[in-house]
C-alpha positions as CSV (number, residue, x, y, z in Angstrom):
1,M,61.3,39.0,91.2
2,N,62.5,37.8,94.6
3,T,63.5,40.5,97.1
4,E,65.1,40.5,100.5
5,P,62.5,40.4,103.3
6,V,61.6,43.8,104.7
7,G,60.7,44.2,108.4
8,L,57.2,45.6,108.0
9,L,55.6,47.6,110.8
10,P,51.9,48.4,111.0
11,A,51.0,52.0,111.4
12,S,48.2,51.1,113.7
13,D,48.3,48.7,116.7
14,E,44.5,48.0,116.3
15,P,44.1,44.8,114.3
16,N,40.6,45.7,113.2
17,D,41.9,48.8,111.4
18,Y,43.2,46.3,108.8
19,L,39.7,44.9,108.3
20,A,37.8,48.2,108.2
21,A,36.0,49.7,105.2
22,D,36.4,53.3,104.2
23,D,35.7,55.5,101.2
24,V,38.5,53.9,99.2
25,I,38.7,50.4,100.5
26,D,34.9,50.2,100.3
27,H,34.4,46.5,100.8
28,G,30.8,47.0,101.9
29,H,30.0,47.8,98.3
30,P,27.7,45.1,96.9
31,E,29.9,44.4,93.8
32,I,32.9,43.9,96.1
33,R,31.0,41.6,98.3
34,A,29.8,39.6,95.3
35,L,33.3,39.3,93.9
36,A,34.6,38.2,97.3
37,G,31.9,35.5,97.4
38,R,32.9,34.2,94.0
39,L,36.6,34.2,95.0
40,R,36.2,32.5,98.3
41,R,38.0,29.1,98.6
42,S,38.4,26.5,101.3
43,S,41.1,28.3,103.3
44,P,42.3,31.8,103.9
45,E,45.5,31.1,102.0
46,A,43.7,29.7,99.0
47,T,41.2,32.6,99.1
48,A,44.0,35.2,99.2
49,R,45.9,33.5,96.4
50,T,42.7,33.5,94.2
51,A,42.0,37.2,95.0
52,F,45.5,38.2,94.3
53,E,45.6,36.4,91.0
54,Y,42.2,37.9,90.0
55,V,43.3,41.5,90.6
56,R,46.7,40.9,89.1
57,D,45.4,39.2,85.9
58,E,41.9,40.4,85.3
59,I,42.2,44.1,86.2
60,A,44.5,45.8,83.7
61,H,47.2,48.2,84.7
62,S,46.4,51.6,83.0
63,G,50.0,52.1,81.8
64,D,50.1,48.6,80.2
65,V,47.0,49.1,78.2
66,Q,47.2,52.9,77.8
67,E,43.7,53.4,79.1
68,W,43.7,55.9,82.0
69,S,40.5,55.3,83.9
70,A,41.4,57.5,86.9
71,A,39.8,54.9,89.2
72,Y,41.3,54.5,92.6
73,R,38.3,53.6,94.8
74,A,38.1,49.8,95.0
75,S,34.5,49.6,93.7
76,D,35.3,52.0,90.8
77,V,38.4,50.0,89.9
78,L,36.3,46.9,89.7
79,V,33.8,48.6,87.4
80,R,36.4,50.3,85.1
81,R,38.6,47.2,85.1
82,N,41.8,49.2,84.9
83,A,43.8,51.4,87.3
84,I,47.4,52.2,88.2
85,C,49.1,50.2,91.0
86,H,47.4,52.1,93.8
87,G,43.9,51.4,92.5
88,K,44.7,47.7,92.0
89,A,46.1,47.6,95.6
90,H,42.9,49.2,97.0
91,L,40.8,46.6,95.2
92,L,42.9,43.7,96.4
93,A,42.8,45.0,100.0
94,A,39.0,45.4,99.8
95,V,38.5,41.8,98.5
96,L,40.8,40.4,101.2
97,R,39.1,42.4,104.0
98,A,35.7,41.3,102.8
99,Q,36.9,37.7,103.5
100,G,38.1,38.6,107.0
101,I,41.8,38.6,105.9
102,R,43.8,41.5,107.4
103,A,45.3,43.6,104.7
104,G,47.1,47.0,104.5
105,L,48.8,49.2,102.1
106,C,52.5,49.6,101.7
107,Y,54.8,51.2,99.2
108,Q,58.1,51.2,97.3
109,R,59.9,54.4,96.4
110,L,61.1,53.7,92.8
111,N,61.1,56.4,90.1
112,V,57.5,56.6,91.2
113,L,55.7,55.7,94.4
114,H,54.6,52.1,93.8
115,G,51.7,50.7,95.7
116,L,51.5,47.2,97.2
117,V,49.4,45.2,99.6
118,A,50.6,43.6,102.8
119,V,48.6,40.6,104.2
120,H,48.9,39.6,107.8
121,W,49.2,35.9,108.4
122,P,48.6,35.0,112.0
123,A,50.9,32.8,114.1
124,R,50.3,29.1,113.7
125,E,50.5,26.7,116.6
126,G,54.0,25.4,116.8
127,G,55.0,27.4,113.7
128,A,56.2,30.8,112.7
129,A,55.0,34.0,114.5
130,G,52.5,36.2,112.8
131,R,53.9,38.1,109.9
132,W,53.1,40.7,107.2
133,V,53.9,39.6,103.7
134,R,53.7,41.9,100.6
135,L,51.9,41.2,97.4
136,D,52.2,43.2,94.2
137,P,49.0,43.0,92.1
138,R,50.1,45.6,89.4
139,G,49.9,43.0,86.7
140,N,52.6,41.0,84.9
141,K,54.1,41.7,81.5
142,P,57.4,40.8,79.8
143,G,60.1,41.3,82.4
144,V,57.6,41.4,85.3
145,D,56.6,38.3,87.1
146,A,55.0,39.1,90.5
147,G,53.6,36.2,92.4
148,F,51.8,35.1,95.6
149,A,53.6,34.4,98.9
150,T,52.7,33.8,102.5
151,V,56.3,34.0,103.8
152,P,58.4,37.2,103.7
153,G,61.4,35.4,102.2
154,E,59.3,34.2,99.3
155,E,57.9,37.6,98.3
156,R,57.9,38.0,94.5
157,L,57.3,41.7,93.7
158,A,57.2,43.3,90.3
159,W,60.3,45.4,91.0
160,A,63.4,45.1,93.2
161,V,64.6,48.4,94.6
162,D,68.0,49.8,93.6
163,P,69.5,51.6,96.5
164,A,72.2,53.1,94.3
165,A,69.4,55.0,92.4
166,G,67.8,56.2,95.7
167,E,65.1,53.6,95.7
168,F,63.9,51.9,98.8
169,D,61.2,49.8,100.4
170,C,58.9,51.7,102.8
171,P,58.4,49.5,105.9
172,T,55.1,51.0,107.1
173,V,51.8,49.1,106.6
174,Y,49.0,51.6,106.4
175,P,45.4,50.7,107.2
176,S,44.2,53.4,104.7
177,T,45.5,55.4,101.9
178,P,47.9,58.1,103.2
179,P,46.3,61.6,102.8
180,V,48.9,63.1,100.6
181,L,48.6,60.2,98.1
182,L,44.8,60.2,98.4
183,R,44.6,63.9,97.4
184,A,46.8,63.2,94.3
185,L,44.7,60.3,93.2
186,A,41.5,62.2,93.7
187,E,42.7,64.9,91.3
188,A,43.2,62.4,88.4
189,R,40.9,62.7,85.4
190,P,40.0,60.0,82.9
191,G,42.1,59.9,79.9
192,V,45.0,61.9,81.4
193,Q,48.1,59.8,81.3
194,G,49.8,59.0,84.6
195,Y,47.1,60.3,87.0
196,G,48.9,63.6,87.2
197,H,51.8,63.4,89.5
198,P,51.4,61.2,92.6
199,P,53.8,62.2,95.4
200,L,57.1,60.4,95.9
201,E,57.0,61.0,99.7
202,L,54.4,60.1,102.3
């Protein structure tokens, strides 16, 4: 679904923060590195597209398959092969960072806090300035058709926000999972529907 471009703002002014590994976006893990190698293509754009489509299509959304893995760390999501939107976003960010592609986390406030990935595309000589573009790897299903984009105006997310219902796009691009969300994800238990109650506010 096409959405109006959102002016995304990085939470950190340090570009390398969007390439770093941590306990959640653990792209130093050998399985993540191996996957990144298999998905590498001839250009950053082709690599990012392939990584996005892999996570979107090959890693199930827990709610769609009704299998609640409780995985949220990127390497665990890869092993369990299902997660909610946040875990899938962590895996995509990890694979992109393993390729040297700057990626961060961003969110939509819907009836839940929905997790996305933002990719930074650097300025091109004689072209557009550097920009952040959102990708939604949650997984497609009837009525959901999220796709790849490298230009803000071509973003195709799973959901468009409804301001009349109090929904909105969060403009901040985080280099790591916000602590309040991380605490909620860490409390999830396998087999418990919905991973408990992730926060609506960051």
